[in-house]
N, C-alpha and C positions, 0 to 999 in steps of 0.2 A: 719944531722941523730939526732942530740938532738932536735930539735924541733919536729921531726916527733914522737919521743918517748914521750914528753910532751904534743903533742897533744890528742894521744891516752891515756894517763892518765888521760887527761882532760875529755874525753868522757866518760871514766870509771866510773870516781868519781862522775860525776853528777848523780841525782836521775833518770832521764830519758832524751833521747836525741831523741827518738820517741815515740809520743803518737799516738795509731790508736783507733779509735772508730767506730765499725762497727754494723751493725743491720742485721739479716737474717730473713725473714718471719718466722712470729710464726705460728704453727700447732696445732690444736686441734685433730690430728689423731693419737691415740694411737699407730697405726702400725707403725708409723713412729718415735717416740719418744722413743719407747719401744725396748729393745732387747731380742728376741726369742731366739738367737742361743747361744750355751753353750759349754764348753768342759769339761769333766770330769777330773779332775787330778788323781785321783787315783781310784781304784776298788769301786764298791758300789753294792749292792743287790738290783735286780729290779724283778717284775713279770709281766709278759705277761697279757695284758688287751686289752678291745676294746676301741673305741675313747672316749667313756663316762666314762672310768675307771673302769667298769667291769671287776673283774678277768676272766679271760677265764678257764673253768671247767678242773680242774686236773692241772693246771699251778703250776711248781714248780719253788723256787726260783733261780734267774739265775744271774751270776756275770757281770755287765756291765765291758767292756776292761778300763783300765785307757786312758787317752788323746783321748777317743772317743767324738765325736761331735754329738751333738743331738738339736732337735728343741722342744721347750717347748709349748705345744699344749695347756694346760689347769692347773689350779692349784687351790686346795681348802686348807683347814686347814690342813689337814692331809697328803697329797701326791700331787706329779705332774703327769701329763700324757706327755710322751716324745715321740719323734720319732727321731731313729737313722739315720744319713747321710749315704750314702753307702760307704763301704770301698773302697778306691782307689789305691790298690796294688796288686800284684801277690799271687794267692792259697788265695783268698777272699771271693770265693763263698761259704763257710762255714759260715764266719762270716753274708753272705748276708741272708743264709738262717734261720741263727740263731737269729739274730738281726734285720734285713729289711724285709724281705717276709714271707707270710705265705707259700708259695709252690713255686716250681719251676717257675712256670709260669709268677713270677714277676707283679701279676695284683694287689695283696692286700698287703697292707704295714701293720707291726705290728706296736703295740703300748704297750709302758711299763709304768708301776708304778712305780716311784721313791720316798721314803719317803723325805719329806721336810727337816729333819734334816741332810740327806745325800747331798739333793740338795744346802742346805745353807753353809754347811761345805766343799762340794767336788767338785763342779762346779762354775766355772768363766765365765763372759761374753766374748764372740766372737764376734768381728765387721769385717766388709769388711775393709781389710788393705788400698788399693790403690784406692779404688773408691771415687773418687774426689766430693767434695760438692762446689756449687756455695757459694762464700762470696762477701759481698759489703759493703762500709763504707765511713768512710771520715779520711784520713791519714792528722797527723799534725808533721811535723819536724821542731823543733826550732833550732837544731844546725848542722852545716855541716862542714866536713873537705876537704879541696880543695889541690891538689896538685902541680897545675902549680904555681910554688913559693907557697911552703906551707903555708897555714892560715887555721885557724877555725874561724867560725863566726856565729853570731845569726841570719842568714839569715832564716826568718820565712815564711815557705810554708803548706798550706792547700788547700785541694782539695779532689775529689773523688777517690775511690779505687776499682777495683774488681778483684776477683781472685778466686784460686782454693785452697780448704783445703784437705790435706791428713793425713789419719792416720799413724803415724809410726809404729804402733805395731797391731796386732789383738786381743791383750789382755789387752789394756791400752789407756788412754785418751790422750796420747802425740800426738802433731800433727805438720805439717809442714804446712805452709800458702805461697802460691806463689802470689804475688799481682803485679797490674800495676795499676799506678795512674796519674792523670794529674792535678795539680794544679796550683795556682797563687801564687807566692813569693815576699816578700818584701825584695829586694837586698839594701845591704849598699855600696856605692860608694865612695871611699876616694882617697886620693893622691897616696897610695901604688897600688891599684888596677886598677888605670887607668893611671899609669907611670906619675903622676902628672899633669894630665890634670884639675882633680877637685882637688882644694885644701881643700874645706871644706865638711866634713862628708854629705851624703844625701843620702836618700833613693829611690829607683824606682821600680816599678812593672815588674814583670817577668814572663814568662809562664814556666812551670817545668814539663816535664814528666819523670816518676820514675820507677824503679822496685824494689821490695823488698822482703825480705824472715824473716818471723817471726817462731820462734822455739817455741811451747808451751808445758811446762813440769809442769803438773797439774795448777798451778797458776804461776808458775815462768816463764817467758818468754824472749825470747832473739831476737832482731831483728836487720836486716841489711839492709838499703836502699843506694839506688845509682839512680842519676838522674842528669838532664843537666838543666842550667838555660839561658833562652834566654830573653833578654832585647830588645825592638824594635831599628830596625834598623835606625829610626829618631834620636837615642841618640847616635850621634857621637861623643863619649866619650874614645874609643879605652879601653872598660873594659877587661882585660886579661882573666877574666874566663867565657867569652861568650861561651855556648855551650862545656864548659868542664866539665867534669865528677867529681861529689862529691861524698862523703860516709858519711853516718849518721849511728851509731853505738847506741842499746838501750839494756839495762839489767836492768829488775825490775819485778814488781808485778803487773800482769794482765795488761800489754801494751795492748793488744789485748783484747777487751770487748764486746761481743757479745751474741746473742741466737743462739745456735745450735741445729740442728735437726741431731738425730743421725739415720742412715740409716743401718740397719743388713741385714745379709744375709737371705734369705727365706728357702734355702735347698740346698744341694750340697753333696760333696763327703768328706770321712773323709781325714786328712792329711798323707800323707806317713810318717811312724814312721823312725826316724833318726838311 
């Protein structure tokens, strides 16, 4: 048990035990990199207008509800032109006629002007939470912990990795990455790992499939990987970790480094209030 605790402490104290470098295709399309959808956290004054921003004749100031979701249509130095999402709960028809549609036919949408000072102070970005984004890159695992006769080693693995990236919240840049990798490992063989069959420590190549999870909290990241090492069957050396799982843990600053394309919702319905 004490060896198990020491092993975990060793992995935590090192600067990083997993280093992942990934690259996503870059994009020059601002519709992909920009976020158009927002949530209004508190009430704000708005004026009905057309899609160009011209205030409708005899339009009076209205109060935009808190927690309402809207799409940013356009913006200049003074104000934004916005379009509200449909309300998605019972007795919402009144709100739909007040904020969504010009009349009961629901053929023409309403647009509103929101002052930039209110937009900047009261609105926050809203992302698609569980829409996965493809990610690919290179995985480097320099330290592993093994459990079949507990040991931790510097067996070095490097190889390509692909997976999906999920946003943890509609209103933050925290992410969960699920990765599948396949790499080449430099395995250290010695008397302990081969039950005395090899006396002098030596290195052998091995194939390593792996699965990994990386949590991103701003620039602080936590990664956990597990995989299996397979050396050639021609190596008749009774390696006790052949095909046995290992774990590698990483805690650090920017473990996962890559370019990321943010994809936002285009339009939808208001969240039901809690």
